N, C-alpha and C positions, 0 to 999 in steps of 0.2 A: 714761286723762286724768284727773286729779283733780280733782274738783269737792264743794263743799259744799251740798245742797242749804236756802234757807232759801225761806221764801213768798214774798217777792219777789224775790231773787239766786239764780242758777247761780253762785258764787264760781269763779272763775279761779286755782286754784294755782300761784303765784309760779313754780315750776318747769317748767308747760308754759309758761307767758307766756314765760320765758326761753327753751326751747324752738324755740316760733316766732319767737323777734327772732334766733334762730341761723338757724333754715331761712331765715329773709327775706331773711338777709345772706349766702347762699352765694354765693361766685364762682358765675355761671352755665359751669358746665364742661361743658354737656350739655344736652338736652331734660327730661332727668327731673330734675335740679336746677335748672333755670327754673321749671318748674312745679313744684317742693315749693316754690320761693322765692313765686311768685305767691298760690299756695295758702294760704301762710303769713300772708302779706301781708291777702288775703282776711280772715282770722279775724284778726286784730287788728283790722281795720278793724269786727268787731264786739263788741269789748272796750273796756268805757269803765273809770276809777274812778269806784265809789258816794260817796256824800255820807260814808260810814263808811272811805273808805279802802280798801275789797278792789276789787280786779279783779275785774269783773262781766261774765257776757253782757248784751250791750246789744238784749235780745230784740224791741225796740220801737225803735232805733235807726235811723238812715240807711243803716249797712253793711248789715242785719239786713233791709229793707226792699229795698233795689238786690239782695242776690243769692238771699232766701230767698223773698220775698212772692209770687212770681209763682206757685210751687208750694200756694199756701195756698188754702183757697177764699175769696171772696170774704167783705167785712166783718169776717172775724175778731176784727182786735185791737178793732174796736166792739164786738163781742158779746161779747169778754172785757172789756172795760172795763164794760158793762152789769154782769155778773157783778159784779165785783170791785165795784162799789159798790152792790149789793143787799148781798153777804155783810158790805160795812162796816158797813152800815144792821143789818143784822141783828142782829152779834156786838154792837153800840155798844145798841142797843135790849136784847137779854140781860144786858148788865151782864156781858160778856166781857172784861174790859181785854185783857188776851193778845191773843185772836185782833182786836177790835177796833181793835189799837195795830197790828197786823202789816197787817192790810186795808189800812187809812189811808196806811201808807207804801208801800204797793202799789198805791194808789190816787194818793198824790202822783206816782209814776214813772209812773205810767199817763195822768195830767193834762198831765204835763211832756213826754210823748213824742206823743200822740196827734194834736197838729199839722204832724205829719211825713206823718199817714196819711189824715187828709183836712182839709180846708177847710173844713168845717164845724163849726159850732160845737160845745164841747164839752158836752153836757146830762146833769147827775147823775141 
């Protein structure tokens, strides 16, 4: 799998996405192809197009929550969100523009997705 790691994104390579789409559309010739197709569909549900046009792993999105969250310790997204806020403030206070901007974008992603993980109000 080809991915590129940025602070807030795990970018999904076009070739991998194309592969998933082809596997998803397999004609069900047997149980193996049906399983592969269903698994590809699940993977596709965890991908979105980010504001910069890249396909990314939506690690706080509904697909990820549905298929992966039960395997995580409770409150992981909330703990991660607190950490992101702390780092955002730290780098802004230290006037590190590069890291402050990256954490600001990451914070925006968390704020957009946190309602999926909790009915509680998000507190910075």
